[in-house]
C-alpha distance (Angstrom), angle and dihedral (degrees) to the residues before:
residue distance angle dihedral
X1 . . .
X2 3.77 . .
X3 3.75 118.2 .
X4 3.82 92.2 -146.5
X5 3.77 121.5 100.2
X6 3.79 111.3 -92.4
X7 3.79 130.6 -157.7
X8 3.79 116.7 -112.2
X9 3.80 128.5 -145.2
X10 3.84 90.8 -105.8
X11 3.80 90.8 57.0
X12 3.80 90.6 47.9
X13 3.82 91.3 52.2
X14 3.79 89.8 49.0
X15 3.80 90.6 50.8
X16 3.82 89.9 50.0
X17 3.81 91.5 52.8
X18 3.80 90.9 47.7
X19 3.81 89.5 51.5
X20 3.81 90.6 50.8
X21 3.81 92.5 50.0
X22 3.79 92.8 43.8
X23 3.81 92.5 50.4
X24 3.81 91.4 49.2
X25 3.81 91.4 49.1
X26 3.80 92.1 46.8
X27 3.80 93.7 49.7
X28 3.80 91.7 45.5
X29 3.80 90.4 52.0
X30 3.83 91.8 46.6
X31 3.80 93.0 49.8
X32 3.77 92.5 43.8
X33 3.80 90.5 50.0
X34 3.80 98.8 43.4
X35 3.79 109.7 21.7
X36 3.82 99.5 30.4
X37 3.86 98.5 62.0
X38 3.81 91.7 44.4
X39 3.81 92.6 52.3
X40 3.76 91.7 44.2
X41 3.80 91.1 50.3
X42 3.81 91.4 47.4
X43 3.82 92.9 53.6
X44 3.79 93.2 44.4
X45 3.80 90.9 51.5
X46 3.79 90.1 50.1
X47 3.80 88.9 56.7
X48 3.84 88.8 75.8
X49 3.82 93.4 53.3
X50 3.76 103.9 39.7
X51 3.77 144.1 43.3
X52 3.80 120.8 -76.7
X53 3.73 136.7 65.5
X54 3.79 126.6 -82.6
X55 3.81 90.5 -107.8
X56 3.79 91.7 54.6
X57 3.80 91.2 49.9
X58 3.82 90.4 47.7
X59 3.79 91.1 52.0
X60 3.81 91.1 47.6
X61 3.82 91.2 48.6
X62 3.80 91.8 49.9
X63 3.81 91.9 47.2
X64 3.82 93.3 49.7
X65 3.80 93.5 46.5
X66 3.81 91.6 47.8
X67 3.81 92.2 48.3
X68 3.79 93.8 49.6
X69 3.80 91.6 44.9
X70 3.83 93.1 49.4
X71 3.81 92.7 45.6
X72 3.79 92.2 49.7
X73 3.81 92.4 47.0
X74 3.81 93.2 48.2
X75 3.80 90.9 46.3
X76 3.80 92.0 50.8
X77 3.81 91.0 46.7
X78 3.81 91.4 49.2
X79 3.82 93.0 49.4
X80 3.81 92.2 46.6
X81 3.82 91.9 46.6
X82 3.80 90.5 48.8
X83 3.81 92.3 50.6
X84 3.82 93.8 45.7
X85 3.82 91.9 46.2
X86 3.80 91.4 48.0
X87 3.80 92.4 51.2
X88 3.82 93.3 46.7
X89 3.80 94.2 42.5
X90 3.80 91.4 49.2
X91 3.81 91.9 47.7
X92 3.82 93.0 47.0
X93 3.80 93.4 41.8
X94 3.80 92.1 50.5
X95 3.80 91.3 49.1
X96 3.81 94.0 48.0
X97 3.80 91.1 44.4
X98 3.80 91.4 53.3
X99 3.80 90.3 47.4
X100 3.80 92.1 48.8
X101 3.81 92.2 49.2
X102 3.81 92.3 46.9
X103 3.82 91.3 48.2
X104 3.80 89.6 52.4
X105 3.80 91.1 52.0
X106 3.80 91.8 48.3
X107 3.80 89.6 49.6
X108 3.81 87.0 53.8
X109 3.81 91.0 54.7
X110 3.82 101.2 -94.2
X111 3.81 98.1 133.5
X112 3.82 93.4 164.6
X113 3.83 92.1 73.5
X114 3.80 115.0 117.7
X115 3.82 132.2 -177.3
X116 3.79 127.2 -136.9
X117 3.78 118.1 -134.9
X118 3.84 105.5 -93.8
X119 3.84 95.6 -150.7
X120 3.82 89.0 -135.9
X121 3.78 94.5 123.9
X122 3.78 138.0 -46.2
X123 3.81 91.3 -86.1
X124 3.80 91.8 59.7
X125 3.80 91.1 45.2
X126 3.81 89.8 52.0
X127 3.80 89.8 47.1
X128 3.81 90.9 52.8
X129 3.81 90.9 48.2
X130 3.81 91.3 49.1
X131 3.80 91.1 48.2
X132 3.81 91.6 50.5
X133 3.81 90.9 48.5
X134 3.81 90.0 49.8
X135 3.80 92.2 48.9
X136 3.81 91.0 49.2
X137 3.81 90.9 49.4
X138 3.80 90.7 49.4
X139 3.80 89.7 48.8
X140 3.81 91.8 52.6
X141 3.81 92.2 44.7
X142 3.79 91.4 49.9
X143 3.79 91.2 48.4
X144 3.79 90.5 48.0
X145 3.81 91.0 48.0
X146 3.79 91.6 52.5
X147 3.79 91.4 47.5
X148 3.79 90.6 46.3
X149 3.79 92.6 53.3
X150 3.78 90.6 48.3
X151 3.80 92.9 47.8
X152 3.80 93.8 46.1
X153 3.79 89.6 51.0
X154 3.80 89.6 49.7
X155 3.80 92.6 47.5
X156 3.80 91.7 50.0
X157 3.78 95.1 44.5
X158 3.82 97.9 67.6
X159 3.84 100.8 49.0
X160 3.80 92.7 38.8
X161 3.80 91.5 49.4
X162 3.82 90.3 48.7
X163 3.80 92.9 49.7
X164 3.82 92.2 46.8
X165 3.80 91.7 48.6
X166 3.81 92.8 51.5
X167 3.81 92.7 45.3
X168 3.81 90.4 51.1
X169 3.79 90.2 48.3
X170 3.80 90.8 50.3
X171 3.81 91.3 49.8
X172 3.81 91.7 49.1
X173 3.79 92.0 47.8
X174 3.79 91.8 -120.1
X175 3.81 92.3 116.0
X176 3.78 128.5 41.6
X177 3.78 124.2 -141.8
X178 3.77 93.6 -113.6
X179 3.84 126.9 150.8
X180 3.80 91.7 -91.6
X181 3.82 92.1 55.2
X182 3.80 91.2 46.8
X183 3.81 90.4 51.5
X184 3.79 91.5 51.0
X185 3.81 93.0 49.1
X186 3.81 92.2 45.3
X187 3.82 91.6 49.1
X188 3.80 92.2 52.0
X189 3.79 91.9 45.4
X190 3.81 89.5 50.2
X191 3.78 89.5 50.9
X192 3.80 90.8 54.4
X193 3.80 91.3 46.4
X194 3.80 92.1 49.9
X195 3.78 91.2 48.8
X196 3.80 93.8 50.8
X197 3.81 91.6 45.5
X198 3.79 92.8 50.9
X199 3.80 93.0 46.4
X200 3.81 91.0 50.1
X201 3.82 91.1 49.3
X202 3.81 92.3 51.4
X203 3.81 92.9 45.4
X204 3.81 93.6 49.8
X205 3.80 94.1 44.9
X206 3.81 95.6 47.0
X207 3.81 93.1 41.1
X208 3.79 93.9 53.8
X209 3.80 92.4 -119.1
X210 3.80 96.1 112.4
X211 3.80 113.8 114.2
X212 3.80 111.5 -148.7
X213 3.79 123.3 -158.3
X214 3.80 96.9 -150.5
X215 3.77 122.4 -168.1
X216 3.81 135.8 149.0
X217 3.79 113.4 -88.2
X218 3.78 133.3 167.9
X219 3.80 114.6 -103.3
X220 3.81 88.7 -135.9
X221 3.81 91.0 60.0
X222 3.81 91.2 52.7
X223 3.79 92.2 48.9
X224 3.82 93.7 45.5
X225 3.81 92.6 50.9
X226 3.81 92.4 47.7
X227 3.83 93.2 48.4
X228 3.81 91.7 47.7
X229 3.80 90.1 51.9
X230 3.82 94.2 54.4
X231 3.81 99.9 37.8
X232 3.81 96.0 92.1
X233 3.79 94.5 52.0
X234 3.80 92.4 41.7
X235 3.81 89.7 53.1
X236 3.81 90.4 51.9
X237 3.81 89.2 53.6
X238 3.80 93.0 44.3
X239 3.81 92.4 -116.2
X240 3.80 122.4 141.9
X241 3.82 116.5 -138.3
X242 3.79 118.4 -160.5
X243 3.82 131.1 -175.5
X244 3.81 123.7 -149.1
X245 3.79 115.9 -174.2
X246 3.81 118.0 161.1
X247 3.79 122.1 -148.9
X248 3.78 122.4 -103.1
X249 3.81 100.2 42.4
X250 3.81 114.8 143.7
X251 3.80 117.0 -117.4
X252 3.79 117.2 -99.0
X253 3.81 122.4 -126.4
X254 3.80 103.9 -133.1
X255 3.77 146.5 125.8
X256 3.81 100.3 -90.6
X257 3.80 95.1 -150.8
X258 3.81 94.2 48.7
X259 3.79 94.7 46.7
X260 3.79 88.0 45.8
X261 3.80 86.7 56.9
X262 3.81 89.9 49.9
X263 3.81 93.1 52.4
X264 3.80 92.1 42.0
X265 3.81 90.7 55.0
X266 3.80 92.3 47.3
X267 3.79 93.0 48.4
X268 3.80 92.7 44.2
X269 3.81 88.9 51.9
X270 3.81 91.9 47.7
X271 3.82 95.1 47.9
X272 3.78 91.7 45.8
X273 3.79 92.4 55.4
X274 3.80 98.7 40.0
X275 3.79 119.5 92.3
X276 3.86 122.5 -128.6
X277 3.82 112.8 -74.1
X278 3.77 88.2 26.0
X279 3.79 125.9 127.5
X280 3.79 136.2 -127.4
X281 3.80 117.9 -165.5
X282 3.82 123.1 -163.7
X283 3.80 113.1 -159.8
X284 3.80 133.8 -176.2
X285 3.80 117.3 -159.8
X286 3.77 141.1 159.1
X287 3.82 116.9 -87.1
X288 3.84 135.0 177.9
X289 3.81 91.1 -103.1
X290 3.79 93.7 46.0
X291 3.80 121.0 -84.7
X292 3.79 128.9 2.1
X293 3.81 119.9 -148.0
X294 3.79 110.0 -159.8
X295 3.80 131.8 -170.0
X296 3.81 115.4 -163.5
X297 3.81 125.1 -177.0
X298 3.79 135.1 176.2
X299 3.79 93.8 -141.8
X300 3.78 136.4 110.7
X301 3.79 98.3 -38.0
X302 3.80 128.3 -156.4
X303 3.79 130.1 -91.9
X304 3.83 113.4 -116.9
X305 3.81 94.5 -115.4
X306 3.80 90.8 57.6
X307 3.82 98.8 46.1
X308 3.86 95.7 86.6
X309 3.82 91.3 54.2
X310 3.81 105.5 45.3
X311 3.82 93.6 99.3
X312 3.81 92.6 55.2
X313 3.78 118.6 106.3
X314 3.81 113.5 -91.2
X315 3.79 92.5 -7.9
X316 3.79 108.6 151.0
X317 3.77 137.1 175.5
X318 3.78 127.4 -165.2
X319 3.79 95.5 -106.8
X320 3.76 103.9 32.2
X321 3.77 115.1 29.8
X322 3.79 114.1 18.8
X323 3.78 125.0 146.5
X324 3.77 93.2 -118.0
X325 3.81 88.6 76.3
X326 3.78 90.9 62.9
X327 3.80 102.4 -120.4
X328 3.77 123.4 145.1
X329 3.79 90.7 -122.4
X330 3.80 95.7 -122.4
X331 3.80 103.1 65.3
X332 3.80 92.5 108.8
X333 3.80 91.0 44.4
X334 3.81 86.4 57.3
X335 3.82 89.0 51.1
X336 3.79 92.4 54.0
X337 3.81 95.2 42.9
X338 3.81 95.6 48.5
X339 3.80 93.1 43.9
X340 3.80 92.5 51.4
X341 3.82 89.9 46.1
X342 3.83 85.5 62.7
X343 3.79 90.6 51.1
X344 3.80 91.3 -104.7
X345 3.79 136.6 118.8
X346 3.80 134.1 -119.1
X347 3.78 126.5 -155.2
X348 3.79 144.9 166.1
X349 3.78 137.9 -156.6
X350 3.79 134.9 179.9
X351 3.79 136.8 177.3
X352 3.79 90.1 -138.6
X353 3.81 140.2 -84.3
X354 3.79 113.4 -19.4
X355 3.81 93.8 14.3
X356 3.76 101.1 90.4
X357 3.78 130.8 -117.1
X358 3.79 138.1 -104.0
X359 3.81 121.1 -145.7
X360 3.78 121.7 -175.8
X361 3.78 140.7 177.9
X362 3.80 126.1 -162.1
X363 3.80 115.2 -147.9
X364 3.82 129.7 -172.2
X365 3.79 114.7 -102.3
X366 3.79 130.5 -141.6
X367 3.81 102.2 -109.0
C-alpha cells in the first residue's frame, strides 16, 4: 500500500459539488455580464417606441435579464452535476461490479482471483487490498487443508495397515499372539492415539474452543516437571538434559497441564534429534512478554529455508522432522497453537544442519 496521502470518496464527492457550484456561478456571471446588459439596453431602447413608462421598461429589462441569467446558471449546474454524477456513478459501479464478480468466483472456489485498485477513492483501494489479502489467505488455508488431509491419510495408513496385517496373520494362524506381537500392536495403537490427541489439541486451540485453567506457577516448577518427564527416554538415547532457571523470575499465569504438554513436545523433539552424548538445555529467562522458556540442543539442526515452516502441521525436512524418528508430525504445531492460546509466542532458530536448534516460547507473567 502506498505511503502517500490518497484521496477518499468523500473528498471526491466534495470536489464534484464544488465543481457544480463553481460552474453555476461562472455561467451566471458570464450571462449577467454579456447577456444582461444587452437585454437591458434592448428594453430601454424600446421604451422610446412603445407604450409604458421608462420605469416599467427598466423593471421588465431587469426581470428578463435575471430570468435568462438564472435559467442559464441552473442549466449549466444541472449539466455539470449530471456529468460529475455519471462519472462517479460509473466509476463506483464498475468497482463494485468487479468486487461482486470476484467475490462470486471466490465463493465458487477460485482463490486465485485478484482485484486491481479501481482508483475510485482510497476506500475502494483499501477494499481491493483487503479482498486480495482475504483471497490469498483462503488460498493458503485451502492448500494447507488439502495437504493436511493428505498427510493425515498417510499417517493413518501405516499403523492401520500394520494392525490389519497382524490381525490377518493371527486369524490365519501364521502369527502367534506372543509378547513381540502385542508390543507391535500396542505401539501402533499408541501412535494412532497420539495422532488423534495432537490433532484435537491443535483444532481446539486454533478454533478458540480450548478452555484453559490459568493460575500463577513458578517457571522453575514447569521446567523441573518437564525435565523429569523426559529423563528416562533421554538416558536411553544417551542424551544429557540440563535445566537452568535463575532466581527472581516472576510466576507465569498459565494452564499447567497445557504448558507441560508444550515443554514435553519440545523436549521430545530435542531428544529425538540429538545424537548420543549430546546435550539438551532447558532455560527460563525474563522476556518482554513475561518469561521465556527455551530448549537448546546440539543435534541435527535445521536448514535456513525450513526454519519458517517447522511449526506447520506435518511439515518435515530430511534432517529435522522425518517419519523415521517416530513423531506424530504435529507436535510442534501443538506447541505453537497452545502457546498462542495463552497469548504467548513460539519461535525457533538454528545455525544450520549439524549445529543444533533453539526453540522458545514466551508466556505472560503475573506482574
